C-alpha positions as CSV (number, residue, x, y, z in Angstrom):
1,X,-122.8,-28.0,16.4
2,X,-121.5,-30.7,18.7
3,X,-117.8,-30.2,19.5
4,X,-115.7,-32.9,21.2
5,X,-112.8,-31.1,22.9
6,X,-109.8,-32.8,24.5
7,X,-106.5,-31.8,25.9
8,X,-103.5,-33.9,27.1
9,X,-100.8,-31.1,27.1
10,X,-100.6,-30.9,30.9
11,X,-101.0,-33.5,33.6
12,X,-104.8,-33.1,33.2
13,X,-106.5,-35.6,30.9
14,X,-109.6,-33.6,30.0
15,X,-112.5,-34.1,27.7
16,X,-115.7,-32.1,27.1
17,X,-118.8,-31.9,24.8
18,X,-120.2,-28.5,23.6
19,X,-123.5,-28.2,21.7
20,X,-122.8,-24.7,20.4
21,X,-124.6,-23.1,23.4
22,X,-123.1,-24.7,26.5
23,X,-120.9,-27.5,27.8
24,X,-123.2,-30.5,28.2
25,X,-120.7,-33.0,29.6
26,X,-117.1,-33.0,30.8
27,X,-114.4,-35.1,32.5
28,X,-111.0,-34.3,33.9
29,X,-108.4,-36.5,35.7
30,X,-105.0,-35.3,36.8
31,X,-102.3,-38.0,36.1
32,X,-99.2,-37.1,34.2
33,X,-98.3,-40.7,33.4
34,X,-101.5,-42.1,32.1
35,X,-102.7,-39.9,29.3
36,X,-103.0,-42.8,26.8
37,X,-104.8,-45.0,29.3
38,X,-107.3,-42.4,30.5
39,X,-108.2,-40.5,27.4
40,X,-110.5,-42.9,25.5
41,X,-112.5,-43.9,28.6
42,X,-113.0,-40.2,29.3
43,X,-114.4,-39.8,25.8
44,X,-116.8,-42.7,26.4
45,X,-117.8,-41.2,29.8
46,X,-118.7,-37.8,28.4
47,X,-120.7,-39.3,25.5
48,X,-122.6,-41.5,27.9
49,X,-123.3,-38.6,30.3
50,X,-124.7,-36.6,27.3
51,X,-126.6,-39.6,26.0
52,X,-125.0,-39.3,22.6
53,X,-123.0,-41.5,20.2
54,X,-119.6,-40.5,18.8
55,X,-121.2,-40.3,15.3
56,X,-123.2,-37.2,16.5
57,X,-120.0,-35.1,16.8
58,X,-119.6,-32.5,14.1
59,X,-116.1,-31.2,15.0
60,X,-113.1,-32.0,17.2
61,X,-111.1,-29.4,19.2
62,X,-107.7,-30.3,20.6
63,X,-105.2,-28.5,22.8
64,X,-102.0,-28.0,20.9
65,X,-99.8,-27.3,23.9
66,X,-97.2,-26.3,24.6
67,X,-96.6,-29.4,26.5
68,X,-94.3,-32.4,27.0
69,X,-93.8,-34.5,23.9
70,X,-95.4,-37.8,24.9
71,X,-98.5,-36.5,26.6
72,X,-99.3,-33.8,24.0
73,X,-98.9,-36.4,21.2
74,X,-101.6,-38.6,22.7
75,X,-104.3,-36.0,22.4
76,X,-103.3,-34.8,19.0
77,X,-103.2,-38.3,17.5
78,X,-106.5,-39.2,19.1
79,X,-108.1,-36.0,17.7
80,X,-106.7,-36.7,14.2
81,X,-108.0,-40.3,14.3
82,X,-111.5,-39.2,15.3
83,X,-111.5,-36.6,12.6
84,X,-110.6,-39.1,9.9
85,X,-113.0,-41.8,11.2
86,X,-115.9,-39.4,11.4
87,X,-115.1,-37.2,8.4
88,X,-115.3,-34.0,10.6
89,X,-112.9,-31.0,10.9
90,X,-110.2,-31.1,13.6
91,X,-109.4,-27.7,15.1
92,X,-106.4,-26.7,17.2
93,X,-106.2,-24.3,20.1
94,X,-103.3,-23.3,22.3
95,X,-103.7,-24.9,25.7
96,X,-102.6,-21.7,27.4
97,X,-105.5,-19.9,25.7
98,X,-107.9,-22.4,27.2
99,X,-106.5,-21.7,30.7
100,X,-106.7,-18.0,30.1
101,X,-110.4,-18.3,29.0
102,X,-111.1,-20.1,32.3
103,X,-109.3,-17.5,34.5
104,X,-111.6,-15.3,36.6
105,X,-109.7,-12.2,35.7
106,X,-111.9,-9.5,34.2
107,X,-109.1,-7.2,33.0
108,X,-105.5,-7.9,32.2
109,X,-102.7,-8.1,31.7
110,X,-102.1,-11.4,33.3
111,X,-99.9,-14.5,32.9
112,X,-100.7,-18.2,32.2
113,X,-98.0,-20.6,33.2
114,X,-97.9,-24.4,33.1
115,X,-95.2,-26.8,34.4
116,X,-92.7,-27.5,31.7
117,X,-90.6,-29.7,34.0
118,X,-86.7,-29.2,34.0
119,X,-87.5,-26.3,36.4
120,X,-89.1,-24.4,33.5
121,X,-92.5,-23.1,32.7
122,X,-94.6,-22.7,29.5
123,X,-96.0,-19.3,29.6
124,X,-97.8,-16.5,27.8
125,X,-99.3,-13.1,28.7
126,X,-102.9,-12.0,28.0
127,X,-104.7,-8.6,27.7
128,X,-107.9,-10.4,28.7
129,X,-109.3,-13.9,28.7
130,X,-109.5,-14.0,24.9
131,X,-106.5,-12.0,23.7
132,X,-103.0,-13.3,23.9
133,X,-100.2,-10.6,24.0
134,X,-97.0,-12.6,24.0
135,X,-95.9,-16.3,23.7
136,X,-96.2,-19.1,24.1
137,X,-92.6,-19.6,25.3
138,X,-90.6,-21.8,27.6
139,X,-88.2,-20.4,30.2
140,X,-86.9,-20.7,33.7
141,X,-89.1,-18.7,36.1
142,X,-86.2,-16.6,37.4
143,X,-85.3,-15.5,33.8
144,X,-88.8,-14.0,33.3
145,X,-89.4,-12.6,36.7
146,X,-88.9,-9.0,35.7
147,X,-91.1,-9.4,32.7
148,X,-94.1,-10.8,34.7
149,X,-93.5,-8.8,37.9
150,X,-96.7,-7.7,39.5
151,X,-99.0,-9.5,37.1
152,X,-101.7,-11.9,38.2
153,X,-101.0,-15.5,37.1
154,X,-102.9,-18.8,36.7
155,X,-101.9,-22.3,36.1
156,X,-99.8,-25.0,37.8
157,X,-96.5,-23.4,36.7
158,X,-97.4,-20.2,38.4
159,X,-98.5,-22.0,41.6
160,X,-95.2,-24.0,41.5
161,X,-93.0,-20.9,41.6
162,X,-94.4,-18.3,44.0
163,X,-91.2,-16.3,44.0
164,X,-91.8,-15.4,40.4
165,X,-95.6,-15.5,40.4
166,X,-96.6,-14.2,43.9
167,X,-100.1,-13.4,42.6
168,X,-100.9,-16.9,41.4
169,X,-104.3,-18.5,41.8
170,X,-106.7,-20.9,40.3
171,X,-107.4,-22.5,37.8
172,X,-104.4,-24.8,38.3
173,X,-105.2,-27.3,35.7
174,X,-106.5,-27.3,32.2
175,X,-110.2,-28.0,31.5
176,X,-111.5,-29.1,28.1
177,X,-114.7,-27.4,29.0
178,X,-113.0,-24.0,28.7
179,X,-111.3,-25.1,25.5
180,X,-114.6,-26.2,24.0
181,X,-116.4,-22.9,25.0
182,X,-113.6,-20.8,23.5
183,X,-113.6,-22.8,20.3
184,X,-117.4,-22.6,20.0
185,X,-117.3,-18.8,20.6
186,X,-114.6,-18.4,17.9
187,X,-116.4,-20.6,15.4
188,X,-119.7,-18.9,15.9
189,X,-118.0,-15.5,15.2
190,X,-116.6,-16.9,11.9
191,X,-113.0,-17.1,13.2
192,X,-110.7,-19.7,11.7
193,X,-109.0,-21.8,14.2
194,X,-105.4,-23.1,13.9
195,X,-104.4,-26.4,12.5
196,X,-104.0,-29.3,15.1
197,X,-100.2,-29.1,15.2
198,X,-98.1,-29.5,18.3
199,X,-96.4,-26.6,20.1
200,X,-93.4,-28.5,21.6
201,X,-91.1,-25.4,21.9
202,X,-88.2,-27.7,22.6
203,X,-86.7,-31.1,21.7
204,X,-88.1,-34.2,23.4
205,X,-86.4,-35.7,26.5
206,X,-85.9,-39.0,24.8
207,X,-83.3,-38.9,22.0
208,X,-81.2,-41.4,20.0
209,X,-77.6,-41.5,21.4
210,X,-75.1,-39.8,19.1
211,X,-72.4,-42.5,19.5
212,X,-74.3,-45.8,20.1
213,X,-72.5,-49.1,19.8
214,X,-73.4,-51.3,16.8
215,X,-74.3,-54.8,17.9
216,X,-75.5,-56.4,14.7
217,X,-73.5,-59.3,13.4
218,X,-71.0,-58.7,10.5
């Protein structure tokens, strides 16, 4: 097994390689505006660090969000392209599940929350680092304050709204290393992963105007 994992659902552009036993190379850069620019160089970097060629990859794992439309689409389209070019399976995993897996919380319940912009968070609750209880969903922090009251929380969204998540701590950003490790564990146990389809949870910010002026000649 050689899994190439990548995630662009958050400001972190993150890539990792997992050989079925451990993560052998990883790269993460936080830049919410340069997903498309940073992703492929990061893939080249982890392959070079591991001393391997792309052709050695036996499977792709990609974070399916939830996340903003543009950034999330970069990772998913890249994963699909690699899968088609290499003839290998492409597996999807919820990005929040990867953050939960990386959380240093031995026993739940706890919350994972990422920044959804518009003064909202993408969030889910977990019984432990491998078991999601609710979500994912998108809400204003104040609207879920009672539901998450007293729970430990991880992720940039939790750190951004301390009034709702007073027990927030690291990790702040997503890491493909945790996504790859979770996927490898699930595949080794014979579990079927989800299809690489995006969890947008809401409409994109950019939309075609409803009443635009026609400027084509008659």
